[in-house]
Structures are given as C-alpha cells and as structure tokens.
N, C-alpha and C positions, 0 to 999 in steps of 0.2 A: 622405421617402416612407415610409409605414407598411409594415412588412414583411407580406407575404402568405404566410409560410412555413407549410408543412404540419407543424405542431408534433407531431401524433400520430405521423407517420411518423418524424420525427427522434427522438422519445422512444423509439420501438421500436428504432431503430438503437442508441441510447445504452444502452438496457437490455440488449440482446444483448451489446454490448462490455463492459458492467459486470459480467456474469456472471464474467468473468475476475477481477474484484476479489473475488468470493466465494471463488473458489479460492485466490487470493492470501492472503486472510485466514484461511481454514481451514488451509491448509498451514503458515502461519506460527504460528498459535495452538495447533494440535493438540499441538505438542511439549510444552506446559506440563503436560499430563496423562499423558505417557508416560515422562517422565524417570525416575521412581522405578522403574517396572516394568522398563524396559530396563536400567537400571543394576544392578538386582538379578539379573536373568536372566543377563546377560553379565558380571557381576562387574566393573563399570567403576570405575576410580578417578576422582578429581576432574578430571584432565586429559582423560580419555576422555569423561567426561560433558560437559565443555565442547566437545569435538570433536563429540559427538553433536548438541548444540544448534547449533553453528556450521557444520557441514558443509553444511547446506542454504543457509546464507548465502553460503558460498563458491560454490556453484552459482549463486546469485542474482547475484553479482558477475560471473561468467562470462556469465550470461544478458543482463544489461544491457550488457555490453561488445560483444555481437554483435547485440542487438536492433535498434539503429538501422540498422546496415548491412543486416540482413535485411529490415527493413520498407521501407527505401529501394530495395532491389533487387527484392524479390519482392512488395511491397505489404503494406498493413496487414492485410488479410483473411487472406492465406495465412500470415502470421506468427502471427496469433492461432490459426489452426488448428494450427500447430506447437506452441504452448504448451499447447493442449488435449490433444494427444497425449502431451506430456511429463508433464502432471498425471496422466493416466490410467495410464501406465506406472508412475509413482512410487507411486500409491495401491495398485495391485495388487501391485507388487513388494515394498512394505513389509509388506503383509499376509501374504505367503507366503515371505518371505526365510528362508534356512536359517541364517544366522549374522550376527554384528554387521557384518562387512565388507560383506556384501550389503545390509544395512539402510542403511549409510552411503552406498553407491553409489546406491541408489534415492532416498534423501533428497537427494542432490546433483542427481539428475535432476529431482526436483520443484523444487529450488531454481532450476535453470536456467529452468523454466517460470515461476516467480515473477518472476524478473528480466526475462524477455521480456515477459510480460503487463503488468508494471508500467510499461513504456514504451509498448507499442503500443496498449493499450486506451484510456488517456486521450488519446493522440495521435489515435486514430481519432475519438473523441467530439468533440474540439476541432475537428477538420477537417470534420465534418458539421453541427456546431451553428451556429445563427445567433448573432451577437455578443451580442444582448441576453439570451439564455438560456444562453450558453456556460458561465458559472460554475456555474449550477444543474445543467446536464446533465453536466459533467465531475465535479461533486461526487457524482453518482450512483455513480461509480466508487469514491469514498471511502466512501460509504454501503454499497456492496456489500462492501468490505473489512471494515467493522465487522459486517455481517451474517455474514460468514465467521468472524470472531473469535467472535461469540456462538454460532454454530452449533457451532464446535469445542468451546467450553466446555460447551455443553449436551450434546453427544454424549459428551464425556468424563465428565461428571457422570452421565448416564443409564446409560452402559455400566458405570461403577463401581457404581452402585446395583443394576442388573439382575444383575450378576455375583455378587452376594451370595446370590441365591436361584436363579439359572438353572441348568439342567442339560440337556444335549443328548445324544441317543443317539449322534450322529456324533462321533467323536473330533476330526475336523477342525473342526467347529463349536464343540465344547467348548474347543478350543485357542484359537481366534480370539476368542471372546466371553466366556470365563470364565478359564481358566488363564493365558493370555497376552493379556489384553484390550487391550493396546496395539496388537496387530495389527488388531483391530476398529476402534480409533480412527483408525488410518491408512487402513484399507481403506474406511471409510465415504465417503471423498472420491471414490470411483469414480463414483458416480451423478451428482453435479454436473459432474464432468469430462466424462463422456459427453454430458450435456445441452449443455454449452458447445460441444463439437465439432459436434453436430448443428445447433444453431441458427445457427451462423456461416454455414452454407450459404444462409440466407435473407436475408442482408444483402449490399449491393453493396460494391465497393471504394470507398475514399475518393476523392471527386472531385478533391481537391487533389493527391493522388498521381497520379491519372490525367492531370491537366494537366501535372504535373511530367514525366511520361513521354511527353508529346506524344500522348495519347489523348483528344483533346478531345471527339470525338463521344460516347464512352462517358461522359465526365465530364458533358457537357450532359444526357444522359439521366437521370443520377442527380440532378443539380441541378434538373431539371424536376419530379422527384418531391418534392424538398425545398421548392422555391419555386413558387408557383402563377403568379407573374407572370413573363412572358418578359423583361421589363426587368431584374428582379432576377437571373435566370439569366445574362443577358448581362453585368450589372455584376459578379457574382461571378466569372464566367469571365475577364473582362478584368482584374480586380484580381489574381487569382492568376497569370494569364499574365504580367502585368507584374512580379510579385514574383519569378518564376523565369526571366525572360528572360535574366538574366545568365549562367545556367549550365544546362546540359541535365541535369545530375545533381549530387548532393551531392559535395562535394570537401573533403577534410580541410583544404586550404589556405584555404578560405573561413572556417574557424573562427578563423583568425589575423587576419582583418580587424578593425580597432580596435573598432567597435561590437559586433560579434558576439563577439569575444574577451571583452569586458567582461561581456556578458550571460551567457556560459557560466561565467565565473568567479564571478559573483554567484549564479547558480543553483546551482553546486556548493557554495558556501559555505553557503547557507541549507539545502541538502539534508543536508549532513553535520552541521551544527550542530544541526539539528532532532533528530537521533538522540541527541545528548549532553544533551538536556533531560529524559531519563528515561522517555519513553513506552514504549520497547521493553523496558526493564528491568522495568517494571510488567507488560507483557503476557507476557513470557517467564518471569519469576521471581515473579510475584504470589503463587501458592500457597505458595512457599517463604518469602516475606517474611511472609505472614500467619501461617504456622506459627511462625516466629520470634517473632511478636508474641503467641503464646499460643493461637491457634485450632487446632482439630483438623483432620485431613486433610479430612474431609467438609465441615466449615465453611469451610475454606480454598478448596476447589473451588467451593462455593456462593458465596463472596464474589467469586471470579473471574467467576462467571456474572453477578453484579450489575455488576461492572466492564464486562463485555461488553455488558450491556443498556444501561447509561448511555452507553457509547461509541456504540452504534447509534442510540439515541433522540436524542442530542445532534447526531449527524451529520444526522438528518432536519431538525432546527432549522437547522443551518448551510446545508443545501441550500436551505431556504426563504428565507434572508435574505442569502446571499452576494452576489447580484446587486443587492440593495437597499442593504445596509450598505457593501459594498465589501471587497476583499481585505485591505487594510492596516488598516482599522478593526477587523476581526475579530481580526487578529493583535495589535494594541495591547491590546485588552481581554482577550483570551484569555490571552496570555502574562503579563500582569500578574496574573491569577488563578492561573496556574501557579506563579509565583514565591511568592505567598502560601501556596498549599497545600503546596508543597515545603518551605518553611520550617517550616510547622506539623508536617509529617510528620517532618522532622529533629528538631524539638523534642520530639516524642513519644518517639522512640528515645533521645534524650539525657537527658530529664528526666521522661518519662512515669511511670516507676515511683515516683520520689520525689514527684511531684505527685498520684499516685493516679489517673492517667488510664486509662480502660478501652480495650480494643481497638476499641470502637465509635468512639472519637475518631479512631483511625487509619483505620478504614474510611470514615468521613464525609469526611475530607480526601483519601483516595485517590479516592473517587468525585467529589469536587469537582475534583480535579486532572484526572481523565479527562474531565469535562465541559468544563473550560477548554481542554484540549488538543484534544478532538474538534471544538469549535466554532471553533477557530482554525488552528493550524499543520497539523493532520491534514487539515482540509477544504481548506486553501488550497494546500498544497505541490504536489499533482498538477495543480491548476488552473493555477498559475503556470508550472510546468515545461512544460505542454502548450501554452501560448499565448505564451510570451515569446521564442520563437525563430523566425527566418524559415523559410518553407516549405522552401526548397532545402537547408537544413542541419538541419531540425528533428529528424530521426531521429538524426543523429550527435550533435547538441548535447544532446538528451535522454538519449542513452546515457552521455555524460560526466557529466551531472548525476546521472543514475540510478546510475552507478557510484560517485559520491561518497556518495550516500545509502546504498547497500548496504555500502560499506566502513565507514561509520559504524555501521550496524546490526550488522555482524559484530563490530566492535570492542566495542560495548556488550554484545553477547551473550557474548563471551569474557571481558570485563573485569569485568562486574557481580559474579560470585561473588568475584573477587579484591578488588574495591572494598568489597563488604559485609564481607569478612573483615579487610581491611587498614585501610580508612578508617572502618570500622564503619558500620552502617546510617545513623546520623545524619550522618556525614561525607559519605556517598554522596549523600544527598538534598540536603544543603547545596551540594554540587558541582553537582548538576543545576540548582539554583536559580541559581547563579552563571552557568552557561552560557546562561541565558535572556537575559542582558543584551546580549552581542554580537549575538545573533540579532535582538533588537529594534532595535538601532542600525543594522544592515545594512538591515533592512526600511524603516526611517525615512529613511535617507540615500541608499540606492542603488537601491531597487526602485520602479518607477513604479506608479501605480494603473492597472490594466488593465480595470477594470469598465466594461462597455459599449462598449469599443473593438473594432474588427474586428482580425483577426490581421494584416492588412496595415498598419493604423494603428500597432499595437504594433511591428511591424518597423521602421517609419519612425522611431520613437523611438530605437531602438538604432543605426540606420545613418545618421541624419541628419548 
C-alpha cells in the first residue's frame, strides 16, 4: 500500500526538532575561536586550556546520561524544552560571567544541553517520520549541526574582523564586542536558543511515546495529522502497541536481553570509534593546526570557515541520497576516502617541507576529509542510533550509545593537543587513519542495513 503521509507536516516537525542540532553545532564549534582570547585574559596554562575545551564535553556526558530517562518519563517534547532553557542560560551566562570559574560553569550547563538534545531531537524525528523518508528526515538533524558549525565559524570570523575597527560608547558593549570579543561569540547563541524554545510549543508529543505511556487517543490524533489514511493510522498504532506490549515502561533489565544487549554494544562501539577518526580534532583545533602549517591567524579562521561550508554542503548531499544509496554504502565509500585523505595529511606533515608542498595541499585534503566524513559517518551515526533500538528501551539505549559518543569526544578534545605534541601532527593523523579500519569492519559484519525498514522491522532483526 502506498503511503498517504502528510510529508509537509512531518517535515515541519522534523525541522523544529532539528533546530536543536543548530544549537548543538554552534555550542560545540564556537570554542575554536575563543581559546586564544580566554587563555590570554585568564592566563591559562595548557592544562587549563584543555579543561576549558573539555568542560562542556563533561556536561555533554552528563546530559546524555540522563536524556534517555528524562525523555522516557516526561516525553520528547518537554525534554527538548529543557535543552532550550539550558542553551539560553549558558549563552547569556558566558557573555556576562565575572571570572574563569563562572565561565566553566556556564559552559558545562551548555554541555548538558548538547548532551540532552543530541539524544532527544533525532529520537523525536525518527518517531514521527515514515519509514521511507526517515533517513532523510533524521539527517536534517545532522545538517542542522553543520549549519551550527558554519554559523559559529562565521560569527567568530566576523566578530574578529569587526572588532578591528568597531568602537562603542557603552563600556558594556565595548567589552563584549571589542576588548573581550569571546563574550560576543558565546552570547550570539542566545537568539537561536530562544527561537528553539518558542517553536517547540507548536509541535505535538511523539505518538510512539504517547502509545508507550498508554495515551492512545492523543497518539491517534497526532498520527491522523501525519497519515491521511485511517488504515495507516490503525496499522501504525497496532505495530507500536505490539512492540511495547511486553512492558509498560522502559526498564534497565530489558537492556540485558540478548538481542538488545548486542544492539546497544554495537551502537556504543561505532559511536566511540567514530570520534577517534579525527573529525572533532579538526573541528576543535583546526585553526591551531592551520597556524602550525604556516597560515596566519586570519587565514586560519577563514580556512575553518571553508571547512564548515564544505561540511554543511556535503551534508545536504548526504541528506538527498541516504535513503537511496543506503546507510552502509555511504559508510564504505566515505570512510575509504577518509583513510586516503588522512594519510595524505600525515604525509604533508612528515615530508611536506622536504617535498616543497604548500599549505594549499594541506587545505585541499582537509576539505576532502571533511567531505568524506560529512557524507558518511557524520550523516549516518545519528540516523542509526535513532532507529536501531526498540521503542520501549530507545531512550535508555540511545543514552548509553550517546554516552559512549561523548566520552570519545571528550577524550579526543583532551588528548589532541598531547597527541600533536607527542606523536607529532603526522603521527596523529596516521593514528586517525588506522582507527578507520575497525569502524569499517564493525559496520560490515555487525550492523544491518536499515534503509526502508520500519522501526518495528528493525526491532525484529535484533530480537528475533
């Protein structure tokens, strides 16, 4: 039977939830333009600089640890509202903080918001989307993250350029936008955070969560807006009801069931391994790496803007083809390109001077690496994690996989400066290339192709 889904309405719901991804991306990437200014103003040593970068990631780990429980108990919608409040408090707090301790506290608050929204937004999209468009719609969240990255890079670059000539009569404005411009970089997040908070009121709760909580009448009213056919409404209701019949609520013991335990373990492995393939090292420390390669500060920030632009535009491509090509095929081709580009970057740092290679060579393969990463693992990971777990444990299982992802992100954020110094840049990028191999093997041997399958069909794969 051909689906009679209201795609426009579902796209609206997905776009609202995806705004959380913009905040995720901005809050994550804005740090790259603030490190030098904060370190200078507060006289930070290398360990304190690492803590400044990593403190938000600690908050993210805490956020993902509780996101599943919060979303299962209070609903996806209310949990997204909470994340919007956390982002708003963090943005304003970082802009007006009095000292480094307060700055760290507000960065941790924002990190909790990142962790929460990284679980609940893609989960919400996967639960309102129809099977044949689910990959594309969940990928909107990843696209939103890349928009947030690019927005942060552009804001950082524009504030830096404007501060060279700007002058304000107000001392407060002069401080935020000129003398301590890192405050303006953080504070600019306030507007999208408030927008996210407001638009959430215009979307309904997830129908699958409503059925899970035995609120079928409300769930049917939502499904009737998603599907035009009463048959499809009844079919969706029956399938979800059957999938949650075994339990009235999520239970940690359900995660120990053989099939679900295997799915959680595999999801956690691909989540943490993906962070050791270099993407966040590029996003966090790109300007510093470009400066080490011989570019000026301004050119380094502009190069990072190019990285953000390629990341976003490639994600648009991934969004268009993920439901046609398939999740696993994108990973096979994309990770192969990542290995090639990482080897070329490592070669540049090892022999580039002797061979007379210019920084342009480095930038080209950086951009190629970002292209391959954005079209594969970055586009696929949140889609897979949002669709590979049964409804009754999806919140808890995604929290565990998300926790693994953020632990890996934190470790990379903390270890990259040490790796660049100890292993040298060449050794660091060769290490990233080596870590691509086990990721590819796990995707090949252990992860099913989920393209075109309903969430209930995917659940049967793990629990058969």
